[in-house]
Residue frames as qw, qx, qy, qz and C-alpha x, y, z in Angstrom:
[[0.287, 0.560, 0.243, -0.738, 12.46, -0.05, 33.31],
 [0.581, 0.471, 0.631, 0.207, 10.47, -0.50, 30.15],
 [0.225, -0.012, 0.281, 0.933, 11.10, 1.91, 27.29],
 [0.331, 0.507, 0.346, -0.717, 8.38, 4.45, 26.70],
 [0.506, 0.446, 0.678, 0.293, 6.31, 3.97, 23.71],
 [0.100, -0.124, 0.259, 0.953, 6.21, 6.61, 20.93],
 [0.452, 0.511, 0.428, -0.592, 2.84, 8.22, 20.17],
 [0.621, 0.505, 0.552, 0.231, 1.25, 7.68, 16.82],
 [0.238, 0.967, 0.089, -0.011, 1.55, 11.37, 16.01],
 [0.318, -0.780, 0.480, 0.248, 5.25, 11.53, 16.99],
 [0.612, -0.054, 0.715, 0.334, 6.06, 8.44, 14.82],
 [0.516, 0.719, 0.446, 0.132, 4.07, 9.96, 11.92],
 [0.057, 0.982, -0.124, -0.130, 5.90, 13.21, 12.13],
 [0.474, -0.544, 0.625, 0.298, 9.20, 11.38, 12.20],
 [0.628, 0.247, 0.686, 0.271, 8.22, 9.35, 9.09],
 [0.375, 0.870, 0.317, 0.049, 7.03, 12.48, 7.25],
 [0.223, -0.831, 0.312, 0.402, 10.47, 14.03, 7.50],
 [0.453, -0.074, 0.740, 0.492, 11.40, 11.72, 4.63],
 [0.287, 0.370, -0.212, -0.857, 10.33, 13.51, 1.45],
 [0.318, 0.012, -0.840, -0.440, 9.22, 10.27, -0.20],
 [0.132, -0.385, -0.860, 0.309, 6.99, 9.36, 2.76],
 [0.112, 0.472, 0.254, -0.837, 5.55, 12.88, 2.75],
 [0.291, 0.246, -0.514, -0.769, 4.77, 12.65, -0.89],
 [0.284, -0.169, -0.928, -0.174, 3.01, 9.31, -0.55],
 [0.054, -0.431, -0.696, 0.572, 1.06, 10.64, 2.45],
 [0.219, 0.427, -0.021, -0.877, -0.13, 13.66, 0.46],
 [0.320, 0.105, -0.726, -0.599, -1.07, 11.43, -2.52],
 [0.198, -0.315, -0.922, 0.108, -3.18, 9.27, -0.33],
 [0.049, 0.511, 0.460, -0.725, -4.89, 12.32, 1.14],
 [0.266, 0.321, -0.330, -0.847, -5.62, 13.61, -2.34],
 [0.290, -0.058, -0.885, -0.361, -7.14, 10.21, -3.34],
 [0.052, -0.379, -0.819, 0.427, -9.49, 10.37, -0.41],
 [0.038, -0.488, -0.423, -0.762, -11.10, 13.52, -1.89],
 [0.454, -0.750, -0.474, 0.084, -11.90, 14.76, 1.59],
 [0.184, 0.808, -0.127, 0.546, -10.84, 18.44, 2.20],
 [0.581, -0.747, 0.217, -0.239, -10.55, 17.99, 6.03],
 [0.938, -0.166, 0.189, 0.237, -8.23, 14.98, 5.57],
 [0.633, 0.534, 0.039, 0.560, -6.08, 16.78, 3.04],
 [0.136, -0.882, 0.108, -0.438, -5.89, 19.83, 5.32],
 [0.764, -0.593, 0.249, -0.045, -4.70, 17.69, 8.21],
 [0.903, 0.126, 0.168, 0.375, -2.18, 15.93, 5.97],
 [0.396, 0.731, -0.061, 0.552, -0.73, 19.22, 4.79],
 [0.391, -0.830, 0.223, -0.329, -0.45, 20.42, 8.38],
 [0.892, -0.359, 0.248, 0.116, 1.34, 17.21, 9.41],
 [0.785, 0.362, 0.084, 0.496, 3.79, 17.42, 6.47],
 [0.109, 0.844, -0.121, 0.511, 4.56, 21.10, 7.34],
 [0.644, -0.711, 0.227, -0.166, 5.07, 20.18, 10.93],
 [0.932, -0.114, 0.226, 0.259, 7.49, 17.44, 9.89],
 [0.677, 0.469, 0.127, 0.553, 9.38, 19.33, 7.26],
 [0.129, 0.678, -0.103, 0.716, 9.54, 22.85, 8.87],
 [0.301, -0.172, -0.699, 0.626, 8.32, 22.39, 12.41],
 [0.133, -0.782, -0.609, 0.012, 5.53, 24.05, 14.28],
 [0.321, -0.485, -0.080, 0.810, 7.64, 27.18, 14.71],
 [0.109, 0.220, 0.492, 0.835, 6.38, 28.38, 11.30],
 [0.273, -0.695, -0.609, -0.267, 2.91, 28.74, 12.83],
 [0.442, -0.653, -0.275, 0.551, 4.42, 30.83, 15.68],
 [0.272, -0.365, 0.210, 0.865, 6.24, 33.23, 13.33],
 [0.237, -0.015, -0.504, -0.830, 3.58, 33.17, 10.53],
 [0.373, 0.176, 0.731, -0.544, 0.26, 32.66, 12.34],
 [0.657, 0.467, 0.081, -0.586, -1.64, 32.92, 9.08],
 [0.109, 0.394, -0.859, -0.308, 0.36, 30.10, 7.45],
 [0.267, 0.188, 0.933, -0.152, -2.19, 27.56, 8.44],
 [0.454, 0.644, 0.357, -0.501, -5.01, 29.62, 6.89],
 [0.301, 0.631, -0.494, -0.517, -2.97, 29.96, 3.69],
 [0.032, -0.176, 0.972, 0.150, -2.53, 26.17, 3.51],
 [0.349, 0.407, 0.788, -0.305, -6.22, 25.59, 4.04],
 [0.407, 0.700, 0.045, -0.585, -7.15, 28.22, 1.46],
 [0.055, 0.461, -0.762, -0.452, -4.94, 26.43, -1.12],
 [0.066, 0.077, 0.989, 0.110, -7.13, 23.32, -1.13],
 [0.346, 0.527, 0.582, -0.513, -10.53, 24.98, -1.30]]
């Protein structure tokens, strides 16, 4: 049986668990000067560093993150 491939998102989240990778990822998002891209980058880093459970327990956390970059 062939091993299952890992989705791009799963690999990204795994990589973003490394603080240096997460920092570089956010820096690239900032350089793009595109709010939607930065917003998604912040969400991905939060997912990697804290997990999606933060959004279950703090449903407004995502809105707070988006508000920070506006």
